[in-house]
N, C-alpha and C positions, 0 to 999 in steps of 0.2 A: 866703522861702527861695531861695537862689541855685541855679541849675542849671549853674554853670560854675566852674572853677578860675581864679584870677587869679594869674598869674606874670609877672614882668618878667625879661627876658633881655637883658643888656648894654644896659639902659636902655629897651628896647622892651617895650610892654605886650602881653600875650597872654591872651585868654580861651579856655579849653579846656573842651570839653564832650564828652559821649558816650563813644564807645569810646577816644578819644584820651587820656582821663584814666587809662587803664590802662597807659600806656607808662612805661618807665623814663625817667629824665631824659636819660641818654646817647642813647637812641633818639630822643627828642624833639629834642635838639640836632642830632644828625647827620642824621636822616631828614626831619624836618619843617622844620627851620630851615637845614639845609645847613652847620651849624657843625661841620665834620669835623675840626677841630683836636683836639677831645676824642676820644681813642682808647678802644677797648674791647679788652681782651685776655682777662682771666680771667673777667669777669662775676661775680666773687665778692667784690670789694672788697679783693683781696690785692695787686694790682700797682700801683694808683694811677695808671695811665695815663689814667683817666677823671676825674681830680681837677678840681674846679671850686670856686669860692667861692660860698657861699650865704648871703645876708643874711636873717636872720629878724627879724620884727617883735616886738621885746621892749622894754618900758618906753618906748614911743612913739619908738623909734629902731630902726635896722637894725644888728644885730650880725653881722658876717661871719665865717664859719669855712670851712675846707676840708672837702669831703665827696667821697665816691666816687659819681659820678653813675650808675654802673651798678647800684647797689643802693639808689638813691633813686627811688621812683616818684612820678609827678606828684601823686597824691592825698596825698602827704606834704608837698607843697611849696606849698600854697595860701598866698597872701600872703607870698611870698618873692621876693627879687631874686637871680637867678643871674648870675654873671659867669664866662664861659668864657675860654679863652686868647685868643680873637679880641677880647674886650672890653678887653684890656690896651693895645691900640694907641691912641695919641692923636696927632692931627695927622699922621697917616700915618707915625708913628715907632714902632718897637717899644719896649716898656717896658724900663727899665734892667735888670730881672731877666732878660729875654730877651737883652739885649745882654751881660750878664755871662756868660751861658751860652756865647754865641758867642766872647767874648774868652778864656774859660778852656778852650775846646774841650771843653765839657761835653756834646756831642752827636755821635753817629756816625750810626746809622740814623735817629734822630730820633723813633722811634715813642713812646718813653716820655717824651720831652723836655717836651711840653706839661704832663704831669702833674707833673713836677718843678718846672716854672716856677710852676704854680699852688700847689703846696705852699710854695714860697718866698714867693710873693705872700701866702699866708695868714699866714706868720710875720711879714711886714711889717705886715699888716693888724692883727694882734693886738699889734703893737709889742713883739715879743719881742727880747730881747738876743741877737744872733746870735754865738754862740760855736761852736767845733767840736762841743762836746757837744750843745748845743741844736739845732744843724743836723742832726746825726746822728739825734737823737730826732725832729725834725720831718719827716725824710725816711724814717722807718721804714716807712711805708706805700707807698713808691715803689720799684719794682724796675727795674734796668737790666741788660741782659744783654751789652752790648757796649762801652760807653764806659769803665766803671770809675768808681767813686764819688768818687775823689780830685778829679778835675777838677770834678765837680758841687759838691762841698763847697767847693772853692776859689772857685768862682763865687759861692756864697752868702756866703763870708767877705768878698768885696769890696764887698758891698752897704752895710755901714755907712760905709765910706770914701766911696762914691759919694753917699750921703745927706748927708754933711757938706760935700762939695765942690760939690754941685750942687742946684739947685732943681727938677730934673726928676724927682726920686725921689718921685713922687706916689703916695699910697696908691691901690690899684685902685678902691676904693669912691668916692674923691673925683673920679674921672673923670666920674661921672654925677651928675645933680641928684637927690639922694636925698630932698629935701624933697617933691617932687611924688609920689614913690613912697610915702613915708610917709603922706601925706594920703590917697592912694588906698587904702592898706591899712587906715587907720583906719575908713574907710567900710564895708569889707568883712569885716574880721577878726571882728567880733562877730556876724556873720550865719551861720547854719548853711547847708550846701550839700548837695544831693543830685543826683548825676549818674547817669543810667541809660541803658542801651541794650539793644536786643534782638538777640540773636545767633542766626542761623539757620545750622545746619551739620549736614550728614549726616542731613537729615530731622528734626532736633530743633530746638526753639526754647527758648532760655535767656534769661532776663533777668538782666543783670549790673547791680549798683548800687554806688555809692560814697557814703558818708556822712561828712561832716566836721562834727561837732558843735561848737558854741561854748560849751555848758554841759554839766556832768556829767549833769544830769537828762536831757538829750536823748540822750546816749550810752546811758544805762541803758534808756531807753524803746525805743531802736532795737534793742538787744540782746534785749529782751523780745519785740519784735514779729517779728523775723526769726530763723530758725534758721541755724546754721553761719556765724555772722558771724566773719570774720577780722579781729581787732583788730591794728592796726599803730601802733607808736610810732616807734622808730628804724628798724625793719624790716630790721636788718642780718642777720638769719637768714632771715626769711620771704622777703625779696627774693631771696636766693640760691636758695632752694627754687623760687621762681617762675622764675628765670632758667634753672635746670637742669631745668625741666619736671617737677619732682617734684609740684608742686601747681598748681592753677589756680583761685584763689578767685573766686567769683562775687558775693560780698557782702562788701565791705570797709568797715571803719570806721577812719578815721585820727584819732588823738588830737592831731594837731599843733596845733590851735587852742584846746585846753583850757588856757588860761593859768593857771588856778587849780591845776593839777597840777604847776606848775613852781616849786617852792619847797624850801628847806632851812631847818628851824627847830631851834634848840637851846633847850630850856627845862628847868631843873632836872636837868641832866645827861642828858636824854633827847633823842635826835636823831630828827627826823621828816623824811622825804624824799618829796617828791611823785613821782608815777608818770612825769612827763615830764622829770625831771631827768636830764641826760645823764651819761655816765661822765666826761666832761671836767669838768663842773661839780662832780660829786661828788669827783673826784680833787683838785681845787683846795681844796675844803673840808677834805678829810681830811688834807692836809699838816700842819695844826696839831693837829687833834683826834684823828686816827687815822692816824698815819704808816704803820703796818703795812698797813692797807687801801689807802692811797695808793700804796704800793710795788707791790702786786698789780695795782691798776688801771693803773699805768704799763706793766705787761706785757700788758695786755689789748688785743690787736689793735693798731691803729694810730691815729694822731690822727684821721684821716678817719672811722674807725669809732666811736671814742670820742665824737666830736662829734655822732653820731647816736644810738647805742645808749643804752639806759636800764637802770637797775637793775631796775625793775619788769618790763621785757621779759625780762631774764635769768632772773627768777623764773618768769614765766608760761610761758616756753619749756620749763620742767621738764626740763632736761637734767641727767643725773647728773654731768656734768663742767663744769657752769656755774661760772665762776670766782668768783662772789660767794657761792655757797651755803655752803661750809664756814664762812666768817666769820659769815654770818647764823645758821647753826645753833648755833655755839658762843656767840654773843652773845645767843641766845634772842630773836631779832627777831620782831616781830609784823607781820602783813600786814593792811592795811585793805581789806576787800571791800565795795564799794558796789553795792546792788541795788535792786530795786523795793520791797523791804521795809525799806529803810534800810541802815545800816552795821553791820558786825561786824568784830571783830578776831580773828585766829587765829594762834597760835604757829606759826612756820615748821616746827617739828619735828613738827607734826600736819598740815601743809599738803599734802605729797606722799604720795599713796596708792600709786602704782605708777609704772612707766615712763610718762612723759608724761601721767599722770593726777593731778589735784589735787582739793582740797576745793572749789574755786571752782565755783559753779553757772553754768549757761549764761547767765543774765541778769545776772551780776555782773561787775564790773571791779575790778582792783587799782587803788586810788587813792593809796595811800601805804604806806610802810614805816617802822617805828619801832624803836628799840632804845636801851638804856641804855649810856652810855659806860662803858668799863672803869674799875674802881676803881684807885687808885694801887698797890694791892698785887697787882693782876692781871698776869700775864704772858701776852701774846697773840702768837702767831706763825702766819703763813699761808704755805702752800707751794703751788707749782705746778710740776709736772714735765712737760716736753714735749720733743719731739725737737730743737726749736730755741728760742732765747730769745724771739724776737719773732714775732708774727703766726702763732702756732701754736695748735692745739686741745690742750687738756690731756690728758695720759695719766693723770695722778693728781693729786688736789688734797687738801689737808689744812688743817684749822683746829684749833689747840690753844690752850686757854685754861686757865691754872692760877691759883688763888689760894693763895699760900704765906704761912705765918706760922710764925716760929720754926723754920724749916728743914723744916717738914712741909707737905704739900699738903692744904689744907682743902677745896678745891673743884676738880674737874677736869671739863673738857668737851672732848671730841674728836669731830671730824666728818671723815670721809673721802669724797672724791668719786672716781668712776671705778672703784669696787670693787663696784658693785651696780646695780640698776635705778634707784635713787634715791640721793641723798647719805645716808650712814649715820652716825648717832651710834653710839658704841661703849660701851654701858653697862657691860659686863663689865670693859673696860679702865679706864674711869673709876672704877669701884668699887675696882679693885685699887690704882690710884694714890693715891686719897684716903686720908689719914691715914698714908701712908707717907713716909719721909724722902726728900729730894731728893738721890738718889744715882744713880750710873751703873747700878748693878746693878738698881735698881728700874725704871729706864726700859728696860733690856735685857729684863727679864721682861715689862714692859708691852708691848713691841714684839711679843713672841711671842704674847701673848694677843690683841693686835690682829690679828695675821696669821690667827689661828684664827677670829676673830670675823667676818671678811668672806668673801665668796664671789664674787670677780671672774671675769669671762669673759676668754677670749683673743680679741683682735680685731686689726685692722691696726695699732693703735698699741702694743700690748704683750700679752704672754702673761699667763696666770693666775699663774704662778710669779713673774714679774717684779713684778706688782702686789702680791702677797703679801709679797715681799721688801721692796718700798718701804714697805709698811705697817709693817713691823718697823723698818726702818732710819730712817724719818723721826722716830721717837721718840728714837732715840739721837742723831740729828742735832740734834733740838730740845734735848736735854740739854746737849750741848756748846756750842751757840750761845747758849742762854738761861739755863742753870742751873749750868754748870761753874764760873763765877766768882761764884755767888751768895754774898752776904756771910755767910749763915748755914750754909754747907755744912759747916763744922767742927762746928757744933752738930748738923747733921743726922747726921753720922757718929757 
């Protein structure tokens, strides 16, 4: 068993052990390595000033994606190759992405500029077609307060022309000899690691430990052996809590090297998603199989966060405003829990017991999620209401799924988020809709029933009355979007 993390930064090898393993990547780059081009502003993953490229060891090669280094801790990055803005320089010349920013006057104070550069570099790395729309999407996770986005977008739009006209447009990852890095990772990725250090402070002694298993069995055994284990996959929520000093975990287990949890399977119209599948990978899969879920995923945070966060983490976090939960509730998804006594499946509608409390036992892990694909006669619609379109926490969420035949609703499933301590199914509203015709008056009445069936609180995002009104209005909106032109509506009347 190893007692150190192995990370490459701009082609240089680093073995990290002890207390240093508990650093964020941004702190490691800036404080330990002096790579201060990576900036930190929000420490929440919202502004993108800390964006870097991270190459993960998958299928015997490195796949590079843009990530927010402020909410990626080193224990999540074992066997990865990090490229910071300093790593783009080659032969003492700045990268064409950087030159494009200069030529388009895409920088004023310059504080956010490295993050924008790295997000553009990530788009080059993934060989994305650079259009105005794709660039705007790719830069959603980067904020600028002084330059104005038009110059930055113009800089990105020049990159395809430069690529065709010159041989200097080299992918950032190609600047380094990745073969040597891959061989090093092959030797280390299959070996578990445990890093520990003793902390003495204010007369108290605490032992902190990090465990990165390479097998699911090792992960379960570790959870059984130690109490209060903080399990981290993407870490996009836990890392914010650490940065803002809400929590200070002393025993962390990172799932980053559990390759067997990184899969999506479809068999007999049943989808099974491993716990390590990121939002980005799930979104790509859903474009064909579940376009409605793909659309919601596109509104989920930014690319940098979607490249790290996972569906399983969204479930385990047990937030009543988690974006995936209304879909999972109405689709009747099942969660695979693996523990020392084996595996068990539990329907998500029975998984959440109270606010932040679940059916999962301390020794168990979420290892996968499965659900049946909707039938051709099913109507599925997902909603997210927030104060802004991108990079915002939900005020209210909803999942609505109907099975309609001959103008009548044969099956209704409704789930609302942000209206109680957990995501709520609405049995009374479902019962009313079923066997009723698909008409506006039915959905107006259903909305009033739904409003009475929930008990939301007032908080910084919305009042009780606002959420109750949303609960009513969303069903009317659903009717006009999905049912108003239903081919059997005359028959329904």
